[in-house]
GULUM-543072 format. One record per residue: residue in one letter; x, y, z of N, C-alpha, C in turn. Coordinates in Angstrom, 2 decimals, m for minus. Layout:
REM GULUM-543072
<site><residu>a</residu><n_xx>X</n_xx><n_yy>Y</n_yy><n_zz>Z</n_zz><ca_xx>X</ca_xx><ca_yy>Y</ca_yy><ca_zz>Z</ca_zz><c_xx>X</c_xx><c_yy>Y</c_yy><c_zz>Z</c_zz></site>
...
END
This chain:
REM GULUM-543072
<site><residu>x</residu><n_xx>81.42</n_xx><n_yy>64.59</n_yy><n_zz>137.47</n_zz><ca_xx>81.39</ca_xx><ca_yy>63.40</ca_yy><ca_zz>138.29</ca_zz><c_xx>80.63</c_xx><c_yy>63.65</c_yy><c_zz>139.58</c_zz></site>
<site><residu>x</residu><n_xx>79.90</n_xx><n_yy>62.66</n_yy><n_zz>139.99</n_zz><ca_xx>79.31</ca_xx><ca_yy>62.64</ca_yy><ca_zz>141.31</ca_zz><c_xx>80.08</c_xx><c_yy>61.60</c_yy><c_zz>142.11</c_zz></site>
<site><residu>x</residu><n_xx>80.51</n_xx><n_yy>61.98</n_yy><n_zz>143.29</n_zz><ca_xx>81.18</ca_xx><ca_yy>61.05</ca_yy><ca_zz>144.19</ca_zz><c_xx>80.19</c_xx><c_yy>60.77</c_yy><c_zz>145.31</c_zz></site>
<site><residu>x</residu><n_xx>79.64</n_xx><n_yy>59.58</n_yy><n_zz>145.32</n_zz><ca_xx>78.56</ca_xx><ca_yy>59.23</ca_yy><ca_zz>146.22</ca_zz><c_xx>79.09</c_xx><c_yy>58.35</c_yy><c_zz>147.35</c_zz></site>
<site><residu>x</residu><n_xx>78.89</n_xx><n_yy>58.81</n_yy><n_zz>148.57</n_zz><ca_xx>79.30</ca_xx><ca_yy>58.07</ca_yy><ca_zz>149.76</ca_zz><c_xx>78.04</c_xx><c_yy>57.43</c_yy><c_zz>150.34</c_zz></site>
<site><residu>x</residu><n_xx>77.96</n_xx><n_yy>56.10</n_yy><n_zz>150.30</n_zz><ca_xx>76.76</ca_xx><ca_yy>55.38</ca_yy><ca_zz>150.76</ca_zz><c_xx>77.13</c_xx><c_yy>54.24</c_yy><c_zz>151.70</c_zz></site>
<site><residu>x</residu><n_xx>76.16</n_xx><n_yy>53.83</n_yy><n_zz>152.51</n_zz><ca_xx>76.35</ca_xx><ca_yy>52.66</ca_yy><ca_zz>153.36</ca_zz><c_xx>77.07</c_xx><c_yy>52.93</c_yy><c_zz>154.66</c_zz></site>
<site><residu>x</residu><n_xx>77.54</n_xx><n_yy>54.15</n_yy><n_zz>154.86</n_zz><ca_xx>78.24</ca_xx><ca_yy>54.49</ca_yy><ca_zz>156.09</ca_zz><c_xx>77.36</c_xx><c_yy>55.33</c_yy><c_zz>156.99</c_zz></site>
<site><residu>x</residu><n_xx>78.00</n_xx><n_yy>55.97</n_yy><n_zz>157.95</n_zz><ca_xx>77.27</ca_xx><ca_yy>56.86</ca_yy><ca_zz>158.84</ca_zz><c_xx>78.20</c_xx><c_yy>57.97</c_yy><c_zz>159.32</c_zz></site>
<site><residu>x</residu><n_xx>77.59</n_xx><n_yy>59.05</n_yy><n_zz>159.79</n_zz><ca_xx>78.36</ca_xx><ca_yy>60.16</ca_yy><ca_zz>160.30</ca_zz><c_xx>78.78</c_xx><c_yy>59.88</c_yy><c_zz>161.74</c_zz></site>
<site><residu>x</residu><n_xx>80.00</n_xx><n_yy>60.21</n_yy><n_zz>162.04</n_zz><ca_xx>80.54</ca_xx><ca_yy>60.06</ca_yy><ca_zz>163.38</ca_zz><c_xx>81.11</c_xx><c_yy>61.41</c_yy><c_zz>163.79</c_zz></site>
<site><residu>x</residu><n_xx>80.70</n_xx><n_yy>61.87</n_yy><n_zz>164.95</n_zz><ca_xx>81.21</ca_xx><ca_yy>63.15</ca_yy><ca_zz>165.43</ca_zz><c_xx>81.98</c_xx><c_yy>62.92</c_yy><c_zz>166.72</c_zz></site>
<site><residu>x</residu><n_xx>83.28</n_xx><n_yy>63.12</n_yy><n_zz>166.64</n_zz><ca_xx>84.10</ca_xx><ca_yy>63.12</ca_yy><ca_zz>167.84</ca_zz><c_xx>84.78</c_xx><c_yy>64.49</c_yy><c_zz>167.87</c_zz></site>
<site><residu>x</residu><n_xx>86.04</n_xx><n_yy>64.58</n_yy><n_zz>167.63</n_zz><ca_xx>86.66</ca_xx><ca_yy>65.89</ca_yy><ca_zz>167.58</ca_zz><c_xx>86.31</c_xx><c_yy>66.64</c_yy><c_zz>166.29</c_zz></site>
<site><residu>x</residu><n_xx>85.86</n_xx><n_yy>65.90</n_yy><n_zz>165.30</n_zz><ca_xx>85.38</ca_xx><ca_yy>66.48</ca_yy><ca_zz>164.05</ca_zz><c_xx>84.39</c_xx><c_yy>65.52</c_yy><c_zz>163.42</c_zz></site>
<site><residu>x</residu><n_xx>83.64</n_xx><n_yy>65.98</n_yy><n_zz>162.44</n_zz><ca_xx>82.64</ca_xx><ca_yy>65.13</ca_yy><ca_zz>161.78</ca_zz><c_xx>83.30</c_xx><c_yy>64.38</c_yy><c_zz>160.63</c_zz></site>
<site><residu>x</residu><n_xx>82.99</n_xx><n_yy>63.09</n_yy><n_zz>160.56</n_zz><ca_xx>83.48</ca_xx><ca_yy>62.28</ca_yy><ca_zz>159.43</ca_zz><c_xx>82.44</c_xx><c_yy>61.24</c_yy><c_zz>159.07</c_zz></site>
<site><residu>x</residu><n_xx>82.56</n_xx><n_yy>60.74</n_yy><n_zz>157.87</n_zz><ca_xx>81.65</ca_xx><ca_yy>59.70</ca_yy><ca_zz>157.37</ca_zz><c_xx>82.45</c_xx><c_yy>58.41</c_yy><c_zz>157.35</c_zz></site>
<site><residu>x</residu><n_xx>82.03</n_xx><n_yy>57.42</n_yy><n_zz>158.13</n_zz><ca_xx>82.79</ca_xx><ca_yy>56.19</ca_yy><ca_zz>158.25</ca_zz><c_xx>82.01</c_xx><c_yy>55.00</c_yy><c_zz>157.70</c_zz></site>
<site><residu>x</residu><n_xx>82.75</n_xx><n_yy>54.04</n_yy><n_zz>157.19</n_zz><ca_xx>82.14</ca_xx><ca_yy>52.83</ca_yy><ca_zz>156.65</ca_zz><c_xx>81.55</c_xx><c_yy>53.08</c_yy><c_zz>155.27</c_zz></site>
<site><residu>x</residu><n_xx>80.89</n_xx><n_yy>52.09</n_yy><n_zz>154.78</n_zz><ca_xx>80.23</ca_xx><ca_yy>52.21</ca_yy><ca_zz>153.48</ca_zz><c_xx>81.21</c_xx><c_yy>52.14</c_yy><c_zz>152.32</c_zz></site>
<site><residu>x</residu><n_xx>80.76</n_xx><n_yy>52.67</n_yy><n_zz>151.22</n_zz><ca_xx>81.58</ca_xx><ca_yy>52.66</ca_yy><ca_zz>150.02</ca_zz><c_xx>81.45</c_xx><c_yy>53.97</c_yy><c_zz>149.28</c_zz></site>
<site><residu>x</residu><n_xx>82.38</n_xx><n_yy>54.20</n_yy><n_zz>148.38</n_zz><ca_xx>82.40</ca_xx><ca_yy>55.40</ca_yy><ca_zz>147.55</ca_zz><c_xx>82.19</c_xx><c_yy>54.97</c_yy><c_zz>146.11</c_zz></site>
<site><residu>x</residu><n_xx>81.20</n_xx><n_yy>55.57</n_yy><n_zz>145.48</n_zz><ca_xx>80.88</ca_xx><ca_yy>55.24</ca_yy><ca_zz>144.09</ca_zz><c_xx>80.98</c_xx><c_yy>56.51</c_yy><c_zz>143.27</c_zz></site>
<site><residu>x</residu><n_xx>81.72</n_xx><n_yy>56.43</n_yy><n_zz>142.18</n_zz><ca_xx>81.85</ca_xx><ca_yy>57.58</ca_yy><ca_zz>141.26</ca_zz><c_xx>81.06</c_xx><c_yy>57.29</c_yy><c_zz>140.01</c_zz></site>
<site><residu>x</residu><n_xx>80.30</n_xx><n_yy>58.26</n_yy><n_zz>139.56</n_zz><ca_xx>79.61</ca_xx><ca_yy>58.09</ca_yy><ca_zz>138.29</ca_zz><c_xx>79.38</c_xx><c_yy>59.44</c_yy><c_zz>137.64</c_zz></site>
<site><residu>x</residu><n_xx>79.12</n_xx><n_yy>59.39</n_yy><n_zz>136.36</n_zz><ca_xx>78.92</ca_xx><ca_yy>60.61</ca_yy><ca_zz>135.59</ca_zz><c_xx>77.43</c_xx><c_yy>60.81</c_yy><c_zz>135.34</c_zz></site>
<site><residu>x</residu><n_xx>77.02</n_xx><n_yy>62.02</n_yy><n_zz>135.50</n_zz><ca_xx>75.66</ca_xx><ca_yy>62.44</ca_yy><ca_zz>135.19</ca_zz><c_xx>75.74</c_xx><c_yy>63.81</c_yy><c_zz>134.53</c_zz></site>
<site><residu>x</residu><n_xx>74.70</n_xx><n_yy>64.16</n_yy><n_zz>133.83</n_zz><ca_xx>74.61</ca_xx><ca_yy>65.47</ca_yy><ca_zz>133.20</ca_zz><c_xx>73.95</c_xx><c_yy>66.42</c_yy><c_zz>134.19</c_zz></site>
<site><residu>x</residu><n_xx>74.66</n_xx><n_yy>67.45</n_yy><n_zz>134.68</n_zz><ca_xx>74.06</ca_xx><ca_yy>68.37</ca_yy><ca_zz>135.65</ca_zz><c_xx>72.78</c_xx><c_yy>69.05</c_yy><c_zz>135.13</c_zz></site>
<site><residu>x</residu><n_xx>72.66</n_xx><n_yy>69.19</n_yy><n_zz>133.82</n_zz><ca_xx>71.47</ca_xx><ca_yy>69.84</ca_yy><ca_zz>133.25</ca_zz><c_xx>70.22</c_xx><c_yy>68.98</c_yy><c_zz>133.38</c_zz></site>
<site><residu>x</residu><n_xx>70.39</n_xx><n_yy>67.71</n_yy><n_zz>133.70</n_zz><ca_xx>69.25</ca_xx><ca_yy>66.80</ca_yy><ca_zz>133.76</ca_zz><c_xx>68.93</c_xx><c_yy>66.35</c_yy><c_zz>135.18</c_zz></site>
<site><residu>x</residu><n_xx>69.55</n_xx><n_yy>66.98</n_yy><n_zz>136.17</n_zz><ca_xx>69.34</ca_xx><ca_yy>66.56</ca_yy><ca_zz>137.55</ca_zz><c_xx>68.33</c_xx><c_yy>67.46</c_yy><c_zz>138.25</c_zz></site>
<site><residu>x</residu><n_xx>67.31</n_xx><n_yy>66.86</n_yy><n_zz>138.81</n_zz><ca_xx>66.36</ca_xx><ca_yy>67.53</ca_yy><ca_zz>139.69</ca_zz><c_xx>66.43</c_xx><c_yy>66.81</c_yy><c_zz>141.03</c_zz></site>
<site><residu>x</residu><n_xx>65.73</n_xx><n_yy>67.31</n_yy><n_zz>142.01</n_zz><ca_xx>65.72</ca_xx><ca_yy>66.66</ca_yy><ca_zz>143.31</ca_zz><c_xx>65.20</c_xx><c_yy>65.23</c_yy><c_zz>143.19</c_zz></site>
<site><residu>x</residu><n_xx>64.09</n_xx><n_yy>65.06</n_yy><n_zz>142.47</n_zz><ca_xx>63.50</ca_xx><ca_yy>63.73</ca_yy><ca_zz>142.35</ca_zz><c_xx>64.38</c_xx><c_yy>62.79</c_yy><c_zz>141.53</c_zz></site>
<site><residu>x</residu><n_xx>65.06</n_xx><n_yy>63.33</n_yy><n_zz>140.54</n_zz><ca_xx>65.99</ca_xx><ca_yy>62.51</ca_yy><ca_zz>139.75</ca_zz><c_xx>67.16</c_xx><c_yy>62.05</c_yy><c_zz>140.62</c_zz></site>
<site><residu>x</residu><n_xx>67.64</n_xx><n_yy>62.94</n_yy><n_zz>141.46</n_zz><ca_xx>68.73</ca_xx><ca_yy>62.60</ca_yy><ca_zz>142.36</ca_zz><c_xx>68.32</c_xx><c_yy>61.50</c_yy><c_zz>143.33</c_zz></site>
<site><residu>x</residu><n_xx>67.12</n_xx><n_yy>61.62</n_yy><n_zz>143.90</n_zz><ca_xx>66.61</ca_xx><ca_yy>60.58</ca_yy><ca_zz>144.80</ca_zz><c_xx>66.47</c_xx><c_yy>59.25</c_yy><c_zz>144.06</c_zz></site>
<site><residu>x</residu><n_xx>66.01</n_xx><n_yy>59.31</n_yy><n_zz>142.83</n_zz><ca_xx>65.85</ca_xx><ca_yy>58.10</ca_yy><ca_zz>142.03</ca_zz><c_xx>67.21</c_xx><c_yy>57.43</c_yy><c_zz>141.78</c_zz></site>
<site><residu>x</residu><n_xx>68.21</n_xx><n_yy>58.23</n_yy><n_zz>141.45</n_zz><ca_xx>69.56</ca_xx><ca_yy>57.69</ca_yy><ca_zz>141.23</ca_zz><c_xx>70.05</c_xx><c_yy>56.97</c_yy><c_zz>142.47</c_zz></site>
<site><residu>x</residu><n_xx>69.87</n_xx><n_yy>57.60</n_yy><n_zz>143.61</n_zz><ca_xx>70.35</ca_xx><ca_yy>57.02</ca_yy><ca_zz>144.87</ca_zz><c_xx>69.57</c_xx><c_yy>55.76</c_yy><c_zz>145.22</c_zz></site>
<site><residu>x</residu><n_xx>68.25</n_xx><n_yy>55.83</n_yy><n_zz>145.16</n_zz><ca_xx>67.42</ca_xx><ca_yy>54.69</ca_yy><ca_zz>145.58</ca_zz><c_xx>67.48</c_xx><c_yy>53.52</c_yy><c_zz>144.61</c_zz></site>
<site><residu>x</residu><n_xx>67.17</n_xx><n_yy>53.77</n_yy><n_zz>143.36</n_zz><ca_xx>67.07</ca_xx><ca_yy>52.68</ca_yy><ca_zz>142.39</ca_zz><c_xx>68.45</c_xx><c_yy>52.27</c_yy><c_zz>141.88</c_zz></site>
<site><residu>x</residu><n_xx>69.26</n_xx><n_yy>53.25</n_yy><n_zz>141.51</n_zz><ca_xx>70.56</ca_xx><ca_yy>52.94</ca_yy><ca_zz>140.95</ca_zz><c_xx>71.48</c_xx><c_yy>52.21</c_yy><c_zz>141.90</c_zz></site>
<site><residu>x</residu><n_xx>71.33</n_xx><n_yy>52.46</n_yy><n_zz>143.19</n_zz><ca_xx>72.23</ca_xx><ca_yy>51.84</ca_yy><ca_zz>144.16</ca_zz><c_xx>71.54</c_xx><c_yy>50.77</c_yy><c_zz>144.98</c_zz></site>
<site><residu>x</residu><n_xx>70.27</n_xx><n_yy>50.52</n_yy><n_zz>144.70</n_zz><ca_xx>69.56</ca_xx><ca_yy>49.47</ca_yy><ca_zz>145.41</ca_zz><c_xx>69.24</c_xx><c_yy>49.80</c_yy><c_zz>146.85</c_zz></site>
<site><residu>x</residu><n_xx>69.09</n_xx><n_yy>51.08</n_yy><n_zz>147.16</n_zz><ca_xx>68.75</ca_xx><ca_yy>51.48</ca_yy><ca_zz>148.51</ca_zz><c_xx>67.24</c_xx><c_yy>51.71</c_yy><c_zz>148.59</c_zz></site>
<site><residu>x</residu><n_xx>66.61</n_xx><n_yy>51.15</n_yy><n_zz>149.59</n_zz><ca_xx>65.17</ca_xx><ca_yy>51.33</ca_yy><ca_zz>149.74</ca_zz><c_xx>64.83</c_xx><c_yy>52.58</c_yy><c_zz>150.53</c_zz></site>
<site><residu>x</residu><n_xx>65.63</n_xx><n_yy>52.87</n_yy><n_zz>151.53</n_zz><ca_xx>65.33</ca_xx><ca_yy>53.99</ca_yy><ca_zz>152.41</ca_zz><c_xx>66.47</c_xx><c_yy>54.98</c_yy><c_zz>152.41</c_zz></site>
<site><residu>x</residu><n_xx>66.18</n_xx><n_yy>56.21</n_yy><n_zz>152.12</n_zz><ca_xx>67.15</ca_xx><ca_yy>57.29</ca_yy><ca_zz>152.18</ca_zz><c_xx>66.58</c_xx><c_yy>58.34</c_yy><c_zz>153.12</c_zz></site>
<site><residu>x</residu><n_xx>67.26</n_xx><n_yy>58.59</n_yy><n_zz>154.22</n_zz><ca_xx>66.80</ca_xx><ca_yy>59.62</ca_yy><ca_zz>155.15</ca_zz><c_xx>67.18</c_xx><c_yy>61.01</c_yy><c_zz>154.65</c_zz></site>
<site><residu>x</residu><n_xx>68.45</n_xx><n_yy>61.21</n_yy><n_zz>154.37</n_zz><ca_xx>68.92</ca_xx><ca_yy>62.52</ca_yy><ca_zz>153.91</ca_zz><c_xx>70.07</c_xx><c_yy>62.36</c_yy><c_zz>152.93</c_zz></site>
<site><residu>x</residu><n_xx>70.14</n_xx><n_yy>63.31</n_yy><n_zz>152.01</n_zz><ca_xx>71.27</ca_xx><ca_yy>63.40</ca_yy><ca_zz>151.09</ca_zz><c_xx>71.92</c_xx><c_yy>64.76</c_yy><c_zz>151.37</c_zz></site>
<site><residu>x</residu><n_xx>73.22</n_xx><n_yy>64.73</n_yy><n_zz>151.59</n_zz><ca_xx>73.98</ca_xx><ca_yy>65.95</ca_yy><ca_zz>151.85</ca_zz><c_xx>74.97</c_xx><c_yy>66.17</c_yy><c_zz>150.72</c_zz></site>
<site><residu>x</residu><n_xx>75.32</n_xx><n_yy>67.43</n_yy><n_zz>150.48</n_zz><ca_xx>76.46</ca_xx><ca_yy>67.69</ca_yy><ca_zz>149.61</ca_zz><c_xx>77.49</c_xx><c_yy>68.49</c_yy><c_zz>150.38</c_zz></site>
<site><residu>x</residu><n_xx>78.72</n_xx><n_yy>68.26</n_yy><n_zz>150.03</n_zz><ca_xx>79.85</ca_xx><ca_yy>68.93</ca_yy><ca_zz>150.67</ca_zz><c_xx>80.26</c_xx><c_yy>70.10</c_yy><c_zz>149.80</c_zz></site>
<site><residu>x</residu><n_xx>80.37</n_xx><n_yy>71.29</n_yy><n_zz>150.40</n_zz><ca_xx>80.81</ca_xx><ca_yy>72.47</ca_yy><ca_zz>149.66</ca_zz><c_xx>82.30</c_xx><c_yy>72.35</c_yy><c_zz>149.38</c_zz></site>
<site><residu>x</residu><n_xx>82.67</n_xx><n_yy>72.13</n_yy><n_zz>148.13</n_zz><ca_xx>84.08</ca_xx><ca_yy>71.85</ca_yy><ca_zz>147.78</ca_zz><c_xx>85.06</c_xx><c_yy>72.96</c_yy><c_zz>148.10</c_zz></site>
<site><residu>x</residu><n_xx>84.62</n_xx><n_yy>74.18</n_yy><n_zz>148.29</n_zz><ca_xx>85.55</ca_xx><ca_yy>75.29</ca_yy><ca_zz>148.54</ca_zz><c_xx>85.95</c_xx><c_yy>75.38</c_yy><c_zz>150.00</c_zz></site>
<site><residu>x</residu><n_xx>85.50</n_xx><n_yy>74.45</n_yy><n_zz>150.83</n_zz><ca_xx>85.76</ca_xx><ca_yy>74.50</ca_yy><ca_zz>152.27</ca_zz><c_xx>86.57</c_xx><c_yy>73.29</c_yy><c_zz>152.71</c_zz></site>
<site><residu>x</residu><n_xx>87.05</n_xx><n_yy>73.32</n_yy><n_zz>153.95</n_zz><ca_xx>87.86</ca_xx><ca_yy>72.23</ca_yy><ca_zz>154.49</ca_zz><c_xx>87.09</c_xx><c_yy>71.54</c_yy><c_zz>155.61</c_zz></site>
<site><residu>x</residu><n_xx>86.99</n_xx><n_yy>70.22</n_yy><n_zz>155.53</n_zz><ca_xx>86.33</ca_xx><ca_yy>69.45</ca_yy><ca_zz>156.59</ca_zz><c_xx>84.82</c_xx><c_yy>69.43</c_yy><c_zz>156.47</c_zz></site>
<site><residu>x</residu><n_xx>84.22</n_xx><n_yy>68.38</n_yy><n_zz>157.03</n_zz><ca_xx>82.77</ca_xx><ca_yy>68.22</ca_yy><ca_zz>156.96</ca_zz><c_xx>82.03</c_xx><c_yy>69.00</c_yy><c_zz>158.04</c_zz></site>
<site><residu>x</residu><n_xx>82.73</n_xx><n_yy>69.42</n_yy><n_zz>159.09</n_zz><ca_xx>82.11</ca_xx><ca_yy>69.95</ca_yy><ca_zz>160.29</ca_zz><c_xx>80.95</c_xx><c_yy>70.92</c_yy><c_zz>160.02</c_zz></site>
<site><residu>x</residu><n_xx>81.17</n_xx><n_yy>72.00</n_yy><n_zz>159.34</n_zz><ca_xx>80.11</ca_xx><ca_yy>72.98</ca_yy><ca_zz>159.09</ca_zz><c_xx>79.86</c_xx><c_yy>73.18</c_yy><c_zz>157.60</c_zz></site>
<site><residu>x</residu><n_xx>80.23</n_xx><n_yy>72.20</n_yy><n_zz>156.81</n_zz><ca_xx>80.22</ca_xx><ca_yy>72.40</ca_yy><ca_zz>155.36</ca_zz><c_xx>79.34</c_xx><c_yy>71.42</c_yy><c_zz>154.61</c_zz></site>
<site><residu>x</residu><n_xx>78.47</n_xx><n_yy>70.72</n_yy><n_zz>155.32</n_zz><ca_xx>77.50</ca_xx><ca_yy>69.83</ca_yy><ca_zz>154.68</ca_zz><c_xx>76.18</c_xx><c_yy>70.56</c_yy><c_zz>154.57</c_zz></site>
<site><residu>x</residu><n_xx>75.56</n_xx><n_yy>70.46</n_yy><n_zz>153.41</n_zz><ca_xx>74.26</ca_xx><ca_yy>71.07</ca_yy><ca_zz>153.20</ca_zz><c_xx>73.27</c_xx><c_yy>69.99</c_yy><c_zz>152.77</c_zz></site>
<site><residu>x</residu><n_xx>72.10</n_xx><n_yy>70.00</n_yy><n_zz>153.35</n_zz><ca_xx>71.07</ca_xx><ca_yy>69.01</ca_yy><ca_zz>153.03</ca_zz><c_xx>70.43</c_xx><c_yy>69.35</c_yy><c_zz>151.69</c_zz></site>
<site><residu>x</residu><n_xx>70.23</n_xx><n_yy>68.30</n_yy><n_zz>150.89</n_zz><ca_xx>69.47</ca_xx><ca_yy>68.44</ca_yy><ca_zz>149.64</ca_zz><c_xx>68.07</c_xx><c_yy>67.94</c_yy><c_zz>149.94</c_zz></site>
<site><residu>x</residu><n_xx>67.09</n_xx><n_yy>68.83</n_yy><n_zz>149.89</n_zz><ca_xx>65.73</ca_xx><ca_yy>68.45</ca_yy><ca_zz>150.27</ca_zz><c_xx>64.66</c_xx><c_yy>68.89</c_yy><c_zz>149.28</c_zz></site>
<site><residu>x</residu><n_xx>65.04</n_xx><n_yy>69.67</n_yy><n_zz>148.27</n_zz><ca_xx>64.08</ca_xx><ca_yy>70.12</ca_yy><ca_zz>147.26</ca_zz><c_xx>64.85</c_xx><c_yy>70.61</c_yy><c_zz>146.04</c_zz></site>
<site><residu>x</residu><n_xx>64.13</n_xx><n_yy>71.14</n_yy><n_zz>145.06</n_zz><ca_xx>64.81</ca_xx><ca_yy>71.60</ca_yy><ca_zz>143.85</ca_zz><c_xx>65.71</c_xx><c_yy>72.82</c_yy><c_zz>144.11</c_zz></site>
<site><residu>x</residu><n_xx>65.34</n_xx><n_yy>73.67</n_yy><n_zz>145.04</n_zz><ca_xx>66.17</ca_xx><ca_yy>74.83</ca_yy><ca_zz>145.34</ca_zz><c_xx>67.52</c_xx><c_yy>74.41</c_yy><c_zz>145.92</c_zz></site>
<site><residu>x</residu><n_xx>67.51</n_xx><n_yy>73.48</n_yy><n_zz>146.86</n_zz><ca_xx>68.78</ca_xx><ca_yy>73.00</ca_yy><ca_zz>147.42</ca_zz><c_xx>69.56</c_xx><c_yy>72.19</c_yy><c_zz>146.38</c_zz></site>
<site><residu>x</residu><n_xx>68.85</n_xx><n_yy>71.53</n_yy><n_zz>145.47</n_zz><ca_xx>69.53</ca_xx><ca_yy>70.81</ca_yy><ca_zz>144.38</ca_zz><c_xx>70.23</c_xx><c_yy>71.79</c_yy><c_zz>143.46</c_zz></site>
<site><residu>x</residu><n_xx>69.60</n_xx><n_yy>72.92</n_yy><n_zz>143.18</n_zz><ca_xx>70.23</ca_xx><ca_yy>73.95</ca_yy><ca_zz>142.34</ca_zz><c_xx>71.49</c_xx><c_yy>74.50</c_yy><c_zz>143.01</c_zz></site>
<site><residu>x</residu><n_xx>71.45</n_xx><n_yy>74.69</n_yy><n_zz>144.33</n_zz><ca_xx>72.64</ca_xx><ca_yy>75.15</ca_yy><ca_zz>145.06</ca_zz><c_xx>73.77</c_xx><c_yy>74.13</c_yy><c_zz>144.91</c_zz></site>
<site><residu>x</residu><n_xx>73.44</n_xx><n_yy>72.84</n_yy><n_zz>145.01</n_zz><ca_xx>74.43</ca_xx><ca_yy>71.78</ca_yy><ca_zz>144.83</ca_zz><c_xx>74.97</c_xx><c_yy>71.80</c_yy><c_zz>143.40</c_zz></site>
<site><residu>x</residu><n_xx>74.09</n_xx><n_yy>71.99</n_yy><n_zz>142.43</n_zz><ca_xx>74.51</ca_xx><ca_yy>72.01</ca_yy><ca_zz>141.03</ca_zz><c_xx>75.48</c_xx><c_yy>73.16</c_yy><c_zz>140.75</c_zz></site>
<site><residu>x</residu><n_xx>75.27</n_xx><n_yy>74.30</n_yy><n_zz>141.39</n_zz><ca_xx>76.17</ca_xx><ca_yy>75.44</ca_yy><ca_zz>141.21</ca_zz><c_xx>77.60</c_xx><c_yy>75.07</c_yy><c_zz>141.61</c_zz></site>
<site><residu>x</residu><n_xx>77.75</n_xx><n_yy>74.37</n_yy><n_zz>142.74</n_zz><ca_xx>79.08</ca_xx><ca_yy>73.92</ca_yy><ca_zz>143.16</ca_zz><c_xx>79.61</c_xx><c_yy>72.86</c_yy><c_zz>142.21</c_zz></site>
<site><residu>x</residu><n_xx>78.74</n_xx><n_yy>71.95</n_yy><n_zz>141.78</n_zz><ca_xx>79.15</ca_xx><ca_yy>70.86</ca_yy><ca_zz>140.89</ca_zz><c_xx>79.72</c_xx><c_yy>71.43</c_yy><c_zz>139.59</c_zz></site>
<site><residu>x</residu><n_xx>79.01</n_xx><n_yy>72.37</n_yy><n_zz>138.99</n_zz><ca_xx>79.45</ca_xx><ca_yy>72.95</ca_yy><ca_zz>137.72</ca_zz><c_xx>80.77</c_xx><c_yy>73.72</c_yy><c_zz>137.92</c_zz></site>
<site><residu>x</residu><n_xx>80.86</n_xx><n_yy>74.45</n_yy><n_zz>139.02</n_zz><ca_xx>82.06</ca_xx><ca_yy>75.25</ca_yy><ca_zz>139.27</ca_zz><c_xx>83.29</c_xx><c_yy>74.38</c_yy><c_zz>139.50</c_zz></site>
<site><residu>x</residu><n_xx>83.14</n_xx><n_yy>73.29</n_yy><n_zz>140.26</n_zz><ca_xx>84.30</ca_xx><ca_yy>72.46</ca_yy><ca_zz>140.63</ca_zz><c_xx>84.42</c_xx><c_yy>71.17</c_yy><c_zz>139.82</c_zz></site>
<site><residu>x</residu><n_xx>83.48</n_xx><n_yy>70.92</n_yy><n_zz>138.91</n_zz><ca_xx>83.50</ca_xx><ca_yy>69.77</ca_yy><ca_zz>138.00</ca_zz><c_xx>83.19</c_xx><c_yy>68.43</c_yy><c_zz>138.65</c_zz></site>
<site><residu>x</residu><n_xx>83.00</n_xx><n_yy>68.40</n_yy><n_zz>139.97</n_zz><ca_xx>82.55</ca_xx><ca_yy>67.20</ca_yy><ca_zz>140.66</ca_zz><c_xx>81.96</c_xx><c_yy>67.61</c_yy><c_zz>141.99</c_zz></site>
<site><residu>x</residu><n_xx>81.19</n_xx><n_yy>66.69</n_yy><n_zz>142.58</n_zz><ca_xx>80.53</ca_xx><ca_yy>66.99</ca_yy><ca_zz>143.85</ca_zz><c_xx>80.51</c_xx><c_yy>65.73</c_yy><c_zz>144.71</c_zz></site>
<site><residu>x</residu><n_xx>80.74</n_xx><n_yy>65.90</n_yy><n_zz>146.01</n_zz><ca_xx>80.64</ca_xx><ca_yy>64.79</ca_yy><ca_zz>146.95</ca_zz><c_xx>79.26</c_xx><c_yy>64.82</c_yy><c_zz>147.59</c_zz></site>
<site><residu>x</residu><n_xx>78.55</n_xx><n_yy>63.68</n_yy><n_zz>147.48</n_zz><ca_xx>77.25</ca_xx><ca_yy>63.52</ca_yy><ca_zz>148.12</ca_zz><c_xx>77.36</c_xx><c_yy>62.45</c_yy><c_zz>149.19</c_zz></site>
<site><residu>x</residu><n_xx>76.73</n_xx><n_yy>62.68</n_yy><n_zz>150.31</n_zz><ca_xx>76.73</ca_xx><ca_yy>61.73</ca_yy><ca_zz>151.43</ca_zz><c_xx>75.30</c_xx><c_yy>61.32</c_yy><c_zz>151.71</c_zz></site>
<site><residu>x</residu><n_xx>75.06</n_xx><n_yy>60.02</n_yy><n_zz>151.77</n_zz><ca_xx>73.70</ca_xx><ca_yy>59.52</ca_yy><ca_zz>151.98</ca_zz><c_xx>73.59</c_xx><c_yy>58.96</c_yy><c_zz>153.39</c_zz></site>
<site><residu>x</residu><n_xx>72.58</n_xx><n_yy>59.43</n_yy><n_zz>154.11</n_zz><ca_xx>72.29</ca_xx><ca_yy>58.91</ca_yy><ca_zz>155.43</ca_zz><c_xx>71.02</c_xx><c_yy>58.09</c_yy><c_zz>155.30</c_zz></site>
<site><residu>x</residu><n_xx>71.12</n_xx><n_yy>56.81</n_yy><n_zz>155.64</n_zz><ca_xx>69.97</ca_xx><ca_yy>55.91</ca_yy><ca_zz>155.49</ca_zz><c_xx>69.90</c_xx><c_yy>54.90</c_yy><c_zz>156.60</c_zz></site>
END
């Protein structure tokens, strides 16, 4: 499962959180995901025209503060996939 947080924004006060927007869960095959495929899913599948950044949350950690990693190429996508396969799901946050 991919848990996609879209339409909100990051707010940093005493800790970092993602506020507003919606959460969408969907299934994808990790073996078929590349950076460009991920961008396509976010842009076309969700009707978003502009995506500034896509982050993934490292599931083995607590809180968003220092545990968000930017997905910006195939190498960072592979790092995200490693967590996804290990934990069976991944939280992605879209900043747009």
